[in-house]
C-alpha positions as CSV (number, residue, x, y, z in Angstrom):
1,M,-0.8,112.8,270.3
2,V,-0.1,114.1,273.9
3,A,1.7,110.8,274.7
4,R,4.5,111.6,271.1
5,V,4.9,114.9,272.4
6,W,5.4,114.0,276.0
7,S,8.1,111.7,275.2
8,L,9.1,114.0,273.0
9,M,10.0,116.4,275.7
10,R,11.6,114.6,278.2
11,F,13.8,113.3,274.9
12,L,14.9,116.8,274.9
13,I,15.2,117.1,278.4
14,K,17.3,115.0,278.8
15,G,19.6,115.8,275.9
16,S,19.4,119.3,277.1
17,V,20.8,118.0,280.5
18,A,23.5,115.6,279.2
19,G,24.9,118.1,277.0
20,G,24.9,120.7,279.6
21,A,27.0,118.1,281.9
22,V,29.4,117.4,278.6
23,Y,29.9,121.3,278.4
24,L,30.1,122.0,281.8
25,V,32.4,118.8,282.2
26,Y,34.8,120.5,278.9
27,D,34.6,124.2,280.3
28,Q,35.4,123.4,283.9
29,E,38.4,121.7,282.0
30,L,37.3,118.1,284.4
31,L,39.2,116.0,282.1
32,G,42.9,118.1,282.1
33,P,45.1,118.4,285.5
34,S,43.8,117.1,288.7
35,D,44.6,119.9,289.9
36,K,42.2,121.8,288.4
37,S,39.5,118.7,289.6
38,E,40.5,118.8,292.9
39,A,40.0,122.8,293.2
40,L,36.3,122.5,291.8
41,L,35.5,119.8,293.9
42,R,36.7,122.0,297.0
43,K,34.6,124.7,295.6
44,A,31.4,122.4,294.8
45,E,31.7,120.9,298.4
46,E,31.5,124.8,299.8
47,V,28.5,126.1,297.2
48,V,26.0,123.9,296.6
49,P,25.0,122.5,300.0
50,P,23.6,126.6,300.9
51,A,22.3,126.5,297.1
52,M,20.1,123.4,298.2
53,Y,19.0,124.8,301.0
54,Q,18.4,128.2,299.3
55,F,16.4,126.5,297.1
56,S,14.5,124.1,299.2
57,Q,13.4,127.0,300.6
58,Y,12.2,128.2,297.8
59,V,10.2,125.3,296.7
60,C,8.6,125.6,300.9
61,Q,7.9,129.2,300.0
62,Q,5.9,128.2,296.5
63,T,4.3,125.4,297.4
64,G,3.6,125.3,301.1
65,L,5.1,122.2,301.4
66,E,7.7,121.4,304.5
67,M,10.5,119.6,303.4
68,P,12.9,117.7,305.9
69,Q,16.5,118.8,306.7
70,L,18.6,117.8,304.5
71,P,22.2,115.7,306.2
72,A,25.5,117.3,305.9
73,P,27.1,116.1,303.0
74,P,29.8,113.6,303.8
75,K,33.2,115.0,304.0
76,I,36.2,113.3,301.0
77,N,39.2,113.1,301.8
78,F,41.0,114.4,298.4
79,P,44.6,113.0,298.1
80,N,42.8,109.1,298.2
81,F,39.9,110.3,296.2
82,R,41.8,111.8,293.5
83,D,44.4,108.7,293.2
84,S,41.3,106.3,293.2
85,W,39.8,108.5,290.5
86,N,43.0,108.8,288.7
87,S,43.5,104.8,288.9
88,G,39.3,104.6,287.7
89,I,40.1,106.3,284.6
90,I,43.2,104.8,283.7
91,S,41.9,100.8,283.8
92,V,38.4,102.2,282.4
93,M,40.8,103.8,279.1
94,A,42.4,100.8,278.8
95,A,39.9,98.5,278.9
96,L,38.2,100.3,276.4
97,S,41.6,100.7,274.0
98,V,42.2,96.5,274.3
99,G,37.8,96.0,273.6
100,P,37.9,95.9,270.1
101,T,41.0,93.6,269.9
102,K,39.9,91.0,272.3
103,A,36.6,91.4,271.1
104,R,38.2,90.2,267.6
105,E,40.1,87.5,269.6
106,Y,37.3,86.3,270.9
107,S,35.0,85.9,268.1
108,K,37.9,84.6,266.5
109,E,38.3,82.1,268.9
110,G,34.9,81.0,268.7
111,W,34.1,80.5,265.1
112,E,37.3,78.3,265.8
113,Y,35.8,76.3,268.3
114,M,32.8,75.9,266.1
115,K,34.1,74.8,263.0
116,E,36.0,71.5,265.2
117,H,32.5,70.8,266.6
118,S,30.4,70.9,263.3
119,K,32.4,68.3,261.8
């Protein structure tokens, strides 16, 4: 019984995190124009390191453990990053759009091959 409840709780937590991530992407319009995505990345670069430090201090106070200092986040060159990101998205979407057609073609070729060699 406990195992089922635990697996249900894990599923609900994972689903909540995934749903929250999808909502955040939609709310912040990350899939829209690249200017908004770049502005959000800059904002995250400023906000996330202090938040991580505050969270680690809170955990240290609550548990009595000492956490090592996190290394500084790497600097990202945004113009190159944006071009790489956009080309990656375009490649993935192109592959997804052609996928069903290619799967049908390959299955047809495989079927023909099997018919020829089974005679």
